[in-house]
Biopython code that builds the backbone (N, CA, C, O; Angstrom):
import numpy as np
from Bio.PDB.StructureBuilder import StructureBuilder

atoms = [
    (1, "MET", "N", (112.940, 83.012, 100.593)),
    (1, "MET", "CA", (112.312, 83.967, 101.518)),
    (1, "MET", "C", (112.528, 83.280, 102.961)),
    (1, "MET", "O", (112.436, 82.066, 103.144)),
    (2, "ILE", "N", (112.799, 84.135, 103.859)),
    (2, "ILE", "CA", (113.001, 83.701, 105.301)),
    (2, "ILE", "C", (111.704, 83.915, 106.129)),
    (2, "ILE", "O", (111.156, 85.017, 106.176)),
    (3, "GLU", "N", (111.256, 82.874, 106.748)),
    (3, "GLU", "CA", (110.034, 82.977, 107.631)),
    (3, "GLU", "C", (110.539, 83.213, 109.006)),
    (3, "GLU", "O", (111.467, 82.567, 109.492)),
    (4, "LEU", "N", (109.865, 84.208, 109.648)),
    (4, "LEU", "CA", (110.189, 84.606, 111.001)),
    (4, "LEU", "C", (109.157, 84.085, 111.921)),
    (4, "LEU", "O", (107.989, 83.973, 111.548)),
    (5, "ASN", "N", (109.557, 83.754, 113.140)),
    (5, "ASN", "CA", (108.586, 83.389, 114.094)),
    (5, "ASN", "C", (108.119, 84.578, 114.896)),
    (5, "ASN", "O", (108.650, 85.672, 114.703)),
    (6, "ASN", "N", (107.172, 84.432, 115.770)),
    (6, "ASN", "CA", (106.585, 85.597, 116.507)),
    (6, "ASN", "C", (107.565, 86.356, 117.270)),
    (6, "ASN", "O", (107.488, 87.584, 117.305)),
    (7, "CYS", "N", (108.522, 85.694, 117.911)),
    (7, "CYS", "CA", (109.500, 86.350, 118.727)),
    (7, "CYS", "C", (110.422, 87.281, 117.909)),
    (7, "CYS", "O", (110.718, 88.396, 118.339)),
    (8, "GLU", "N", (110.862, 86.825, 116.754)),
    (8, "GLU", "CA", (111.642, 87.556, 115.863)),
    (8, "GLU", "C", (110.860, 88.758, 115.263)),
    (8, "GLU", "O", (111.412, 89.845, 115.090)),
    (9, "LEU", "N", (109.592, 88.537, 114.959)),
    (9, "LEU", "CA", (108.727, 89.620, 114.452)),
    (9, "LEU", "C", (108.698, 90.748, 115.413)),
    (9, "LEU", "O", (108.776, 91.915, 115.027)),
    (10, "MET", "N", (108.576, 90.387, 116.761)),
    (10, "MET", "CA", (108.458, 91.454, 117.792)),
    (10, "MET", "C", (109.717, 92.254, 117.909)),
    (10, "MET", "O", (109.655, 93.368, 118.430)),
    (11, "ASN", "N", (110.817, 91.797, 117.484)),
    (11, "ASN", "CA", (112.075, 92.457, 117.642)),
    (11, "ASN", "C", (112.497, 93.367, 116.395)),
    (11, "ASN", "O", (113.578, 93.955, 116.365)),
    (12, "ILE", "N", (111.557, 93.429, 115.375)),
    (12, "ILE", "CA", (111.955, 94.250, 114.218)),
    (12, "ILE", "C", (111.748, 95.661, 114.549)),
    (12, "ILE", "O", (110.698, 96.029, 115.075)),
    (13, "GLU", "N", (112.762, 96.520, 114.246)),
    (13, "GLU", "CA", (112.687, 97.945, 114.490)),
    (13, "GLU", "C", (112.929, 98.616, 113.158)),
    (13, "GLU", "O", (113.555, 98.039, 112.269)),
    (14, "GLY", "N", (112.439, 99.821, 113.019)),
    (14, "GLY", "CA", (112.635, 100.639, 111.789)),
    (14, "GLY", "C", (111.420, 101.387, 111.404)),
    (14, "GLY", "O", (110.436, 101.544, 112.128)),
    (15, "GLY", "N", (111.569, 101.825, 110.232)),
    (15, "GLY", "CA", (110.475, 102.598, 109.618)),
    (15, "GLY", "C", (110.684, 104.120, 109.681)),
    (15, "GLY", "O", (111.639, 104.636, 110.261)),
    (16, "ALA", "N", (109.726, 104.791, 109.045)),
    (16, "ALA", "CA", (109.959, 106.321, 108.955)),
    (16, "ALA", "C", (109.638, 106.852, 110.328)),
    (16, "ALA", "O", (108.932, 106.265, 111.147)),
    (17, "SER", "N", (110.241, 108.053, 110.508)),
    (17, "SER", "CA", (109.852, 108.786, 111.764)),
    (17, "SER", "C", (108.680, 109.569, 111.521)),
    (17, "SER", "O", (108.300, 109.785, 110.370)),
    (18, "PHE", "N", (108.078, 110.012, 112.534)),
    (18, "PHE", "CA", (106.754, 110.740, 112.516)),
    (18, "PHE", "C", (106.925, 112.072, 111.814)),
    (18, "PHE", "O", (106.031, 112.463, 111.065)),
    (19, "ILE", "N", (108.041, 112.806, 112.015)),
    (19, "ILE", "CA", (108.164, 114.158, 111.464)),
    (19, "ILE", "C", (108.955, 113.977, 110.086)),
    (19, "ILE", "O", (110.159, 113.720, 110.081)),
    (20, "THR", "N", (108.254, 114.119, 108.996)),
    (20, "THR", "CA", (108.849, 114.051, 107.692)),
    (20, "THR", "C", (108.580, 115.322, 107.055)),
    (20, "THR", "O", (107.784, 116.125, 107.542)),
    (21, "ALA", "N", (109.279, 115.553, 105.874)),
    (21, "ALA", "CA", (109.066, 116.787, 105.078)),
    (21, "ALA", "C", (107.713, 116.932, 104.628)),
    (21, "ALA", "O", (107.195, 118.049, 104.657)),
    (22, "SER", "N", (107.006, 115.813, 104.167)),
    (22, "SER", "CA", (105.681, 116.028, 103.763)),
    (22, "SER", "C", (104.641, 116.323, 104.942)),
    (22, "SER", "O", (103.623, 116.988, 104.753)),
    (23, "PHE", "N", (104.961, 115.815, 106.067)),
    (23, "PHE", "CA", (104.188, 116.152, 107.266)),
    (23, "PHE", "C", (104.270, 117.639, 107.606)),
    (23, "PHE", "O", (103.269, 118.309, 107.859)),
    (24, "LEU", "N", (105.538, 118.127, 107.598)),
    (24, "LEU", "CA", (105.814, 119.535, 107.913)),
    (24, "LEU", "C", (105.116, 120.505, 106.851)),
    (24, "LEU", "O", (104.570, 121.549, 107.209)),
    (25, "ASN", "N", (105.173, 120.087, 105.515)),
    (25, "ASN", "CA", (104.581, 120.792, 104.517)),
    (25, "ASN", "C", (103.048, 120.842, 104.703)),
    (25, "ASN", "O", (102.426, 121.881, 104.479)),
    (26, "ALA", "N", (102.467, 119.742, 105.102)),
    (26, "ALA", "CA", (100.960, 119.787, 105.216)),
    (26, "ALA", "C", (100.585, 120.493, 106.445)),
    (26, "ALA", "O", (99.536, 121.137, 106.454)),
    (27, "ALA", "N", (101.344, 120.436, 107.494)),
    (27, "ALA", "CA", (101.099, 121.239, 108.667)),
    (27, "ALA", "C", (101.172, 122.777, 108.475)),
    (27, "ALA", "O", (100.350, 123.543, 108.977)),
    (28, "SER", "N", (102.207, 123.163, 107.720)),
    (28, "SER", "CA", (102.385, 124.598, 107.467)),
    (28, "SER", "C", (101.276, 125.011, 106.503)),
    (28, "SER", "O", (100.795, 126.133, 106.664)),
    (29, "ARG", "N", (100.833, 124.272, 105.564)),
    (29, "ARG", "CA", (99.741, 124.638, 104.701)),
    (29, "ARG", "C", (98.397, 124.727, 105.528)),
    (29, "ARG", "O", (97.593, 125.631, 105.303)),
    (30, "ALA", "N", (98.200, 123.855, 106.399)),
    (30, "ALA", "CA", (97.046, 123.815, 107.281)),
    (30, "ALA", "C", (96.924, 125.157, 108.082)),
    (30, "ALA", "O", (95.889, 125.823, 108.124)),
    (31, "ILE", "N", (98.064, 125.472, 108.695)),
    (31, "ILE", "CA", (98.207, 126.649, 109.507)),
    (31, "ILE", "C", (97.916, 127.923, 108.678)),
    (31, "ILE", "O", (97.194, 128.834, 109.085)),
    (32, "SER", "N", (98.520, 127.908, 107.522)),
    (32, "SER", "CA", (98.373, 129.032, 106.507)),
    (32, "SER", "C", (96.915, 129.185, 106.144)),
    (32, "SER", "O", (96.389, 130.297, 106.110)),
    (33, "THR", "N", (96.285, 128.113, 105.884)),
    (33, "THR", "CA", (94.840, 128.174, 105.522)),
    (33, "THR", "C", (93.956, 128.694, 106.577)),
    (33, "THR", "O", (93.057, 129.496, 106.321)),
    (34, "ILE", "N", (94.217, 128.215, 107.847)),
    (34, "ILE", "CA", (93.410, 128.676, 108.968)),
    (34, "ILE", "C", (93.668, 130.213, 109.180)),
    (34, "ILE", "O", (92.753, 131.005, 109.405)),
    (35, "MET", "N", (94.987, 130.564, 109.088)),
    (35, "MET", "CA", (95.188, 132.090, 109.234)),
    (35, "MET", "C", (94.502, 132.850, 108.143)),
    (35, "MET", "O", (93.955, 133.903, 108.470)),
    (36, "ASP", "N", (94.453, 132.474, 106.913)),
    (36, "ASP", "CA", (93.777, 133.172, 105.843)),
    (36, "ASP", "C", (92.296, 133.203, 106.109)),
    (36, "ASP", "O", (91.712, 134.270, 105.917)),
    (37, "ILE", "N", (91.633, 132.166, 106.523)),
    (37, "ILE", "CA", (90.288, 132.101, 106.873)),
    (37, "ILE", "C", (89.985, 133.109, 107.988)),
    (37, "ILE", "O", (89.003, 133.845, 107.901)),
    (38, "GLY", "N", (90.819, 133.148, 109.029)),
    (38, "GLY", "CA", (90.628, 134.079, 110.118)),
    (38, "GLY", "C", (90.745, 135.517, 109.649)),
    (38, "GLY", "O", (90.016, 136.408, 110.085)),
    (39, "ARG", "N", (91.671, 135.699, 108.766)),
    (39, "ARG", "CA", (91.936, 137.097, 108.370)),
    (39, "ARG", "C", (90.839, 137.567, 107.518)),
    (39, "ARG", "O", (90.473, 138.734, 107.652)),
    (40, "SER", "N", (90.226, 136.750, 106.597)),
    (40, "SER", "CA", (89.108, 137.184, 105.796)),
    (40, "SER", "C", (87.843, 137.327, 106.650)),
    (40, "SER", "O", (87.048, 138.239, 106.421)),
    (41, "LEU", "N", (87.648, 136.436, 107.633)),
    (41, "LEU", "CA", (86.529, 136.549, 108.460)),
    (41, "LEU", "C", (86.608, 137.834, 109.314)),
    (41, "LEU", "O", (85.598, 138.515, 109.496)),
    (42, "GLY", "N", (87.737, 138.146, 109.805)),
    (42, "GLY", "CA", (87.878, 139.406, 110.548)),
    (42, "GLY", "C", (87.722, 140.612, 109.708)),
    (42, "GLY", "O", (87.260, 141.627, 110.227)),
    (43, "SER", "N", (88.079, 140.601, 108.401)),
    (43, "SER", "CA", (87.923, 141.758, 107.695)),
    (43, "SER", "C", (86.506, 141.851, 107.260)),
    (43, "SER", "O", (86.035, 142.973, 107.071)),
    (44, "SER", "N", (85.750, 140.752, 107.074)),
    (44, "SER", "CA", (84.306, 140.927, 106.665)),
    (44, "SER", "C", (83.492, 141.386, 107.974)),
    (44, "SER", "O", (82.513, 142.125, 107.873)),
    (45, "ILE", "N", (83.914, 140.946, 109.096)),
    (45, "ILE", "CA", (83.265, 141.437, 110.306)),
    (45, "ILE", "C", (83.442, 142.936, 110.472)),
    (45, "ILE", "O", (82.492, 143.643, 110.808)),
    (46, "ARG", "N", (84.621, 143.413, 110.244)),
    (46, "ARG", "CA", (84.980, 144.831, 110.384)),
    (46, "ARG", "C", (84.306, 145.642, 109.334)),
    (46, "ARG", "O", (83.895, 146.763, 109.636)),
    (47, "ARG", "N", (84.153, 145.170, 108.105)),
    (47, "ARG", "CA", (83.413, 145.864, 107.048)),
    (47, "ARG", "C", (81.997, 145.938, 107.400)),
    (47, "ARG", "O", (81.369, 146.976, 107.192)),
    (48, "ALA", "N", (81.393, 144.794, 107.977)),
    (48, "ALA", "CA", (79.980, 144.832, 108.306)),
    (48, "ALA", "C", (79.656, 145.831, 109.414)),
    (48, "ALA", "O", (78.630, 146.511, 109.405)),
    (49, "ILE", "N", (80.591, 145.883, 110.372)),
    (49, "ILE", "CA", (80.394, 146.816, 111.557)),
    (49, "ILE", "C", (80.504, 148.285, 111.067)),
    (49, "ILE", "O", (79.691, 149.139, 111.422)),
    (50, "ASN", "N", (81.503, 148.532, 110.269)),
    (50, "ASN", "CA", (81.643, 149.903, 109.782)),
    (50, "ASN", "C", (80.819, 150.322, 108.651)),
    (50, "ASN", "O", (80.827, 151.492, 108.268)),
    (51, "GLY", "N", (80.100, 149.403, 108.094)),
    (51, "GLY", "CA", (79.261, 149.600, 106.978)),
    (51, "GLY", "C", (79.880, 150.004, 105.603)),
    (51, "GLY", "O", (79.254, 150.605, 104.729)),
    (52, "SER", "N", (81.127, 149.622, 105.514)),
    (52, "SER", "CA", (81.912, 149.977, 104.365)),
    (52, "SER", "C", (81.941, 148.769, 103.395)),
    (52, "SER", "O", (82.802, 147.898, 103.518)),
    (53, "TYR", "N", (80.986, 148.724, 102.423)),
    (53, "TYR", "CA", (80.940, 147.571, 101.507)),
    (53, "TYR", "C", (81.399, 148.014, 100.241)),
    (53, "TYR", "O", (81.287, 149.213, 99.989)),
    (54, "CYS", "N", (81.960, 147.155, 99.300)),
    (54, "CYS", "CA", (82.303, 147.511, 97.987)),
    (54, "CYS", "C", (81.030, 147.525, 97.122)),
    (54, "CYS", "O", (80.340, 146.510, 97.023)),
    (55, "SER", "N", (80.714, 148.686, 96.488)),
    (55, "SER", "CA", (79.483, 148.659, 95.586)),
    (55, "SER", "C", (79.951, 148.250, 94.240)),
    (55, "SER", "O", (81.086, 148.504, 93.838)),
    (56, "ILE", "N", (79.048, 147.607, 93.541)),
    (56, "ILE", "CA", (79.329, 147.058, 92.199)),
    (56, "ILE", "C", (78.845, 147.970, 91.184)),
    (56, "ILE", "O", (78.982, 147.696, 89.992)),
]
sb = StructureBuilder()
sb.init_structure("model")
sb.init_model(0)
sb.init_chain("A")
sb.init_seg("    ")
for serial, (resi, resn, name, xyz) in enumerate(atoms, 1):
    if name == "N":
        sb.init_residue(resn, " ", resi, " ")
    sb.init_atom(name, np.array(xyz, "f"), 0.0, 1.0, " ", f" {name:<3s}", serial, name[0])
structure = sb.get_structure()
C-alpha cells in the first residue's frame, strides 16, 4: 500500500458527478408526489366548496 503525503492527497480528483440516474429518479418521484398531493388537495377543496361529496 502506498502512503500519500498531504500535498498528494490535495491533488486527488475524481468521484461521481452530482447528477446521477438515481438522483434524477428520486427528483422526478418527489416532483410527481408533490403534484399528486396538490391535485388531491385541489379536488377536495373544490368538492367542499361545491358541496358534492360521495355518499356511502
